[in-house]
C-alpha positions in Angstrom: 9.5 -10.1 -6.0 11.6 -9.4 -9.0 12.6 -5.7 -8.4 15.9 -5.8 -6.6 17.1 -2.4 -7.6 13.7 -0.6 -7.8 12.8 2.6 -6.1 9.6 3.9 -4.6 8.5 7.0 -2.7 6.8 6.8 0.6 4.6 9.5 1.9 3.1 9.7 5.4 0.0 11.9 5.7 -2.9 12.6 8.1 -6.6 11.9 7.7 -7.3 15.2 5.9 -4.8 14.7 3.1 -5.6 11.0 2.7 -9.3 11.9 2.4 -8.4 14.4 -0.3 -6.3 11.9 -2.2 -8.8 9.1 -1.8 -11.6 11.4 -3.1 -9.6 12.8 -6.0 -8.1 9.5 -7.2 -10.5 6.8 -6.2 -13.8 8.6 -5.7 -14.1 7.7 -2.0 -14.8 10.6 0.3 -13.1 9.2 3.4 -9.6 8.5 4.8 -8.0 5.1 4.3 -4.9 3.4 5.5 -2.8 3.2 2.3 -3.1 4.2 -1.4 -0.5 3.0 -4.0 0.1 4.9 -7.2 1.9 2.4 -9.5 4.3 3.8 -12.2 4.6 0.6 -14.1 1.1 0.7 -15.4 -0.5 2.7 -18.2 0.8 4.1 -21.5 4.1 5.3 -20.0 4.7 2.4 -17.6 8.0 1.4 -19.1 9.5 5.0 -19.3 11.4 4.3 -16.1 10.9 0.6 -15.0 13.2 1.2 -12.0 10.6 3.3 -10.3 7.7 1.3 -8.9 5.6 4.3 -7.8 4.3 6.0 -4.7 2.9 4.5 -1.5 0.9 7.0 0.6 0.1 5.9 4.2 -2.2 7.6 6.7 -0.6 7.7 10.1 -3.9 8.8 11.8 -5.8 5.8 10.3 -2.8 3.5 11.1 -2.9 4.6 14.7 -6.6 3.9 15.0 -6.4 0.5 13.3 -3.3 -0.5 15.3 -5.2 0.2 18.5 -8.3 -1.7 17.3 -6.3 -4.7 16.2 -3.8 -4.9 19.1 -0.7 -3.8 17.2 1.7 -0.8 17.7 2.1 1.9 15.1 5.4 0.5 13.7 3.8 -2.9 13.1 0.8 -1.4 11.4 2.9 0.9 9.2 5.1 -2.1 8.2 1.9 -4.0 7.2 0.6 -1.1 5.1 4.0 -0.6 3.5 4.0 -4.2 2.4 0.4 -3.9 1.2 1.2 -0.8 -0.8 4.3 -2.3 -2.4 2.3 -5.3 -3.4 -0.1 -3.0 -5.2 2.8 -1.3 -7.0 4.0 -4.7 -8.4 0.6 -5.8 -9.6 -1.2 -7.5 -6.7 -4.8 -6.6 -6.1 -7.6 -7.5 -3.6 -10.6 -5.7 -5.1 -11.1 -8.1 -8.0 -11.7 -11.8 -8.0 -11.5 -13.7 -4.7 -8.5 -15.7 -5.7 -6.5 -12.5 -6.4 -7.5 -11.2 -3.0 -6.4 -14.5 -1.4 -3.1 -14.4 -3.2 -2.4 -10.9 -2.0 -3.4 -11.7 1.5 -1.1 -14.7 1.6 1.8 -12.7 0.1 1.3 -9.9 2.6 1.3 -12.4 5.5 4.5 -14.1 4.1 6.4 -10.8 3.8 5.1 -9.5 7.2 6.3 -12.8 8.7 9.7 -12.3 7.2 9.9 -9.1 9.3 9.3 -11.1 12.4 5.6 -10.5 12.9 
């Protein structure tokens, strides 16, 4: 993906903290599975190009969604980590449909590389 030496932080939270983050940063008053905070964007995006940003995953939501979709927690967290990293490097699914399709395909490709 073009970032062989890059770093990121990973934070695991519960529903309460994820709801707070989602509300404060995205204006959505509910929990969600993953939020990514890219460091390569904005006015200071090139200050430290070796740091991709932060991926925050909600374990409570991941547990619920894993159960609903027939996965275990590890599988679901791997999926959300991939999803979050793709956001950090510029992929998006909330814009044009072709961007969402590209992100979905890349997520599936990388998840498949992990054996899923």
